[in-house]
N, C-alpha and C positions, 0 to 999 in steps of 0.2 A: 504494500500501500504506500503510494507516494507522501509525502510530507503535507501537501495542500488536501490531499482523499481525508487523512488524519485529523486534520484540524476541523474540517467539515464534519467529521464523523463527532468529533469532540464536543462542540456546537448544537448539533443534533440532539445530543443526549442531553446536554445542558438544558436545551429549551425543553425537555420533557421532564426533566428531574429536578431544576431549578441548581440544585448544588451535587457535586459529586466529589469522593475523595479519588486520590492517584491509586488507588487498590481496585477501587471498582471501575477506574478507566482503562486499567491494566487489563481486568477481566473481559470486560466488554468489547474491547477491541483488539486483545489476544496481541499486544505487542510490551517492550519490557519497560519498567517505571523508569528509566532513565531518557526514554524516547518521549513518554507522556510528557514528562518535566521540561523537558525542551521544547515541545510544542507550546504547554501552557505560559513559559516565559515569553516564546514569541507571541501569542494572543494575548497576553496582559499587556505587553509593550504595544501592541497594536489597539489598546484600548476595549479591548473585547470582551475580557474576562478580569476577573478579581481572585487572587489566590489568598487564603488566609487558613491555619488550623489544619494543613495536612490537603486540604482539599480545593473546591474552585468552583464559583460560582457566574453566572453571567455578568458583566458590567451592570447591566440595567435592571438587576435581581437584587440588587442591595436593600436589605431589610425585609426580604422575604426570610422565611423560615425554615431550618434544615428538617427534613422529615427524619423519624425514628430508624425507618429502614435504611437510612444512607448515614445516619451518625453512626448504627452499630458496625458499620464497615472500616469506620475510621480508628486507625491504630489499634485493628480487631486482633493482632496477633500480640503487642502488649497487654491489650485490656485482658483478653483471656488469660494469658500470663499472671496477671494481676488478680483474676478471680480465684484461681487454682491457689494463691497464696494466702489470699481472704477466708477460703474455705477452712485452711487450717485455725483459723482463730474462733471457727463457728463449732458449738458442740450438739450435740445428741439430746433433743429435747428443748432445744433453743425455741423462743418467740423472738421472731426477726422484724425489722421494718426494713423493708427495701424500697428505694426512690424510684423514679423514672428515669433514671441515667442508664447508658448503655452498659457501664459497667457493673450496675445492680443486675442488669438481664444477664449477663454472662454468669453470675453467681448463681442465679435461680436456675440455670440450665444443669449446675453442678449438684444440686440440692438433694437430688434423689440419692445419692451417695450417702447423706447421714439420714438416721432415722429419727421417727417424732418431731420433725420441723415442724414448725406454725408459723405462716409469713403474713404479714400485713403490709399491702402496699397499694399505691395510687396510680401504679403502672398497668395500663391497659394489656400492654404486652408481657409483661410478666406475669399477670392473670394467665392469659392464652397460654404461655409456656407452662405454667404450675398446671392449668387444668388436665394435661396429657398424663400427670403423675398423680400417684396416690399419697399428697401432700395435703395439708388443711393449710386452706388460703383466705386472705378476707381481703374483699376489695372496698378501699375505704368511702367508695360513690364520691358524689360530687360532680360539679358542671367539666365536660370537656375543656383542656386549656385553649385559647382561642391563640395563644402563642406556640404551642406545642401538643399539638393534637394526640398524642400518646401517652398523656396524663392527665389525672382529675386534681382539681383543684377547688378553692373557693371554702366559704364558712361551712358547708356540710363537711366537707374532707376534714377539715381542721376539728371539728366539734367530736367527729368518729375518733378521731386519733386522740384527745384529749384524753379519752375512756378508756386506754389503754397504756399498759406497761410493757416494754419488750425487754429482754436480753441483751440486744445489740441493734444498732441500727448500721445497716450497710447503704453508703451514697457515694455520689462523685458531684462533682462542681466543674465550672468552666475553667477557672483559671485560679493560680496560687503564686503570689509575690514572696519576694525574698524575705520579708518579715513574718511571712506566714499566714497572712491574711488572705482567705480565699473567696471568691465572689462567683455569683451569676447573673446572668442577664434575664432571667426571669423572676420579677419580683413574688409571684404567688408561689413559684416551686421553694423560694427562697422559705416563705413564711410557714410553708408545708413540712420542709426539713428540719425548720427550728423547732416544730413540736416534736417531731421524732426523735432529735437529738436530747431535747428536755425530760421525753420519756423513756429512754433508753440507758440501761445500765453501762453498757459497753459501746464507743462510737467507733466506726471504722471507718476512714475516707479512703477512697479509691481514686488515684490521681496517676495517669502516665504522664512521663515527662515533659511531653509535648504543651503540658499546660502551664509550666513552670515559666517564672518570670513573665506572667500575664496579669491584666486585670481585666474586670467586667464591670457593669454598673452597679450591681445590688451585694452588698457586704453579707457574707453569711455568716463567718466565724473564725477562728484563728486556730493554727496546730495546737496550741494550748488547751484547746476546748475539746480535742478528740484523745481517743485511747491510742490508736494506730493509724499508721499512714503507710498505705501500702501502694508501692510504686515498684517503677522497673528501674531507675537507676538509683546510686547513692546519691542521697540528697544531703548528706552531712556537712558538706562545704558550700553547700549554697543556701540554704536556710539559718537563718539567726534562731530558730528554737534550740535550747540547750540540753535537748532530752532524746539524744539520738537512739534511744532503745523503744523508742514507738516507732522509729522505722523500721517496716517489713518488706524486704525487697524481693524479687521475683527472682 
């Protein structure tokens, strides 16, 4: 396939999906990641696309939201490794809060290996995943987020969560800065996670290193507020948090 043909196909795919990761484009077009990145660089220089967070969107799609089906492919190898490491922090009989992140979804896929787990989640995809297994799972209910169509948010969701205590909350965010502050771009999801964190005995943050040294709109919490930070690279020389024993590496 010639370079101009590849670029046309990339633009056609982005017209359909609004956003795509490099991994997704590699699978769809069947060429190397390095070739895709060169094509994306050329398209960006021509003002046709905008690259960010390991993926790309059309330049005129700024402000559109990334579907869960595509977010789940972004850095999926690292996220699955992180999920496996996080599984070692969970115990038979635990009650878990799982948020609407793709990282938490990968943990949900592994839960059948543990016994007696109970899950409470506001994630539509996690509920769908767990419905295939003999796992006790509760959906918070609530309204579908207008920002992220894969999660339930709002007052009903929050009221449901306030009445439940969990052994652990497993969650992710969009960005973490060097001071250990972590952020997300959806205020309603931040509010839901805050209640999950307040009502969970153990707080487990999953965050691959592509999210380090980033920021987003809404403050969620600080690394001091979590018990475990599960990631794919040694963060001890990056973050100012003085408690490296909470770092769990894949």
